[in-house]
C-alpha positions in Angstrom: 3.5 -14.4 13.9 1.0 -11.7 15.4 3.8 -9.8 17.2 5.5 -9.1 13.6 2.2 -8.1 11.9 0.0 -6.4 14.0 2.3 -3.4 13.9 2.2 -3.5 10.4 -1.4 -3.2 10.1 -1.2 -0.6 12.9 0.9 1.4 10.8 -1.3 1.2 7.8 -4.4 2.2 9.6 -2.3 5.2 10.8 -1.3 6.0 7.6 -4.7 6.1 6.2 -6.3 8.0 9.3 -3.6 10.7 9.1 -4.3 11.2 5.3 -8.0 11.3 5.7 -7.4 13.9 8.5 -5.2 16.2 7.2 -6.7 16.0 4.0 -10.3 16.4 5.1 -11.6 13.8 3.2 -14.9 13.1 2.7 -16.8 9.7 1.6 -19.7 9.4 -0.3 -22.8 7.7 1.0 -26.3 7.4 -0.6 -24.5 10.6 -2.8 -24.0 12.8 0.4 -20.4 13.5 1.3 -19.9 12.7 5.0 -16.6 12.9 7.1 -16.4 9.5 9.1 -14.6 10.2 12.2 -11.1 8.3 12.3 -10.7 6.3 15.6 -7.5 6.8 17.5 -7.7 3.6 19.1 -9.1 1.0 17.0 -8.4 -2.6 18.0 -6.8 -4.7 15.5 -6.5 -8.6 16.4 -5.7 -12.0 15.0 -8.6 -14.3 14.7 -8.4 -17.3 16.6 -10.5 -19.7 18.5 -11.2 -16.9 20.9 -12.9 -14.7 18.4 -16.2 -15.8 17.4 -17.1 -14.7 13.3 -20.1 -15.1 11.0 -19.9 -17.9 8.8 -19.2 -15.8 5.6 -16.0 -14.5 7.2 -13.1 -16.1 5.1 -9.9 -14.0 6.2 -11.2 -11.0 8.2 -13.8 -9.3 9.9 -14.8 -5.7 11.0 -17.4 -5.8 13.9 -19.4 -2.7 13.6 -22.5 -2.0 16.0 -25.1 0.4 15.0 -27.6 1.7 17.7 -29.6 4.1 15.4 -30.7 4.0 11.6 -31.6 6.6 9.7 -34.3 6.1 6.7 -32.7 7.7 3.8 -35.7 6.3 1.2 -38.0 3.5 1.5 -35.7 0.7 0.7 -32.7 2.1 2.2 -31.5 2.9 5.9 -27.9 4.5 6.9 -26.3 4.3 10.0 -26.8 7.5 12.1 -22.9 8.9 12.4 -23.0 9.7 15.7 -24.3 6.2 16.9 -22.3 3.6 15.2 -19.6 1.7 16.9 -16.4 0.2 15.2 -15.7 -2.9 18.1 -12.5 -4.0 16.4 -11.2 -5.7 13.1 -9.9 -9.2 13.3 -8.0 -11.1 10.7 -7.0 -14.4 10.1 -2.7 -14.9 10.0 -3.0 -18.8 9.7 -4.7 -21.3 8.4 -4.2 -25.1 8.8 -1.4 -24.3 11.5 0.4 -22.4 8.4 1.1 -18.8 8.4 -0.7 -17.1 5.6 1.4 -14.8 3.0 1.6 -11.4 4.3 0.1 -10.0 0.9 -3.1 -11.9 1.9 -2.9 -10.5 5.4 -2.4 -6.8 4.1 -5.0 -7.2 1.2 -7.6 -8.5 3.7 -7.0 -5.8 6.0 -7.3 -2.9 3.7 -10.7 -4.6 2.6 -11.7 -4.4 6.2 -10.6 -0.7 6.3 -12.9 0.0 3.5 -15.7 -1.1 6.2 -14.2 1.1 8.8 -14.2 4.1 6.5 -17.7 3.2 5.0 -21.0 4.4 6.5 -23.0 1.3 7.5 -26.0 1.2 4.8 -29.0 -1.3 5.3 -30.9 -2.3 1.7 -34.3 -4.0 2.1 -33.7 -7.4 0.2 -37.2 -7.7 -1.2 -37.1 -4.8 -3.4 -33.5 -6.3 -4.9 -34.1 -8.5 -8.4 -33.0 -12.3 -7.9 -30.3 -11.6 -10.1 -28.8 -8.9 -8.5 -29.4 -10.7 -5.4 -27.1 -13.4 -6.7 -24.4 -10.8 -8.0 -24.4 -9.0 -4.5 -24.4 -12.5 -2.7 -20.9 -13.1 -4.3 -19.4 -9.9 -3.3 -21.1 -9.8 0.5 -23.1 -12.6 2.0 -26.3 -11.6 3.1 -26.5 -11.8 6.8 -29.9 -13.3 8.3 -31.6 -10.9 10.9 -30.4 -13.0 13.6 -29.5 -12.1 17.2 -26.0 -13.7 16.9 -23.6 -12.2 19.2 -19.9 -11.6 18.4 -17.5 -11.7 21.5 -15.5 -8.7 22.7 -11.9 -8.7 22.2 -9.8 -9.5 25.3 
């Protein structure tokens, strides 16, 4: 199945990237408009037993490494635009040995692309109300500050 779907996902990424470059699209991060570099050689792969993903990953994951964080405020840090790296996007194509619907795969991939085109941010969780934490956790589960490592793609 991956031989059929990977070219489709690659083409979707190229369409987004070409549009962003052609139209000089800037994204908003902490009220600042910034240009996110479009990576020409983004690695897109299938989640399988060789790809270690976090517990909160259901159908896709984007692995991003940030080498330098910039304090934006007392509670918020943003990635230094020149010091973060997108290692890869991994998408699940099968579940319980059955192919997932292409609609679910494409939807998940577009969600993961949102991470590619958004500058990473860290918010100090202690400054967020308990009610708001519950709402946020439904959208994006909180990651513990662990040393968990992800495998590099083949």
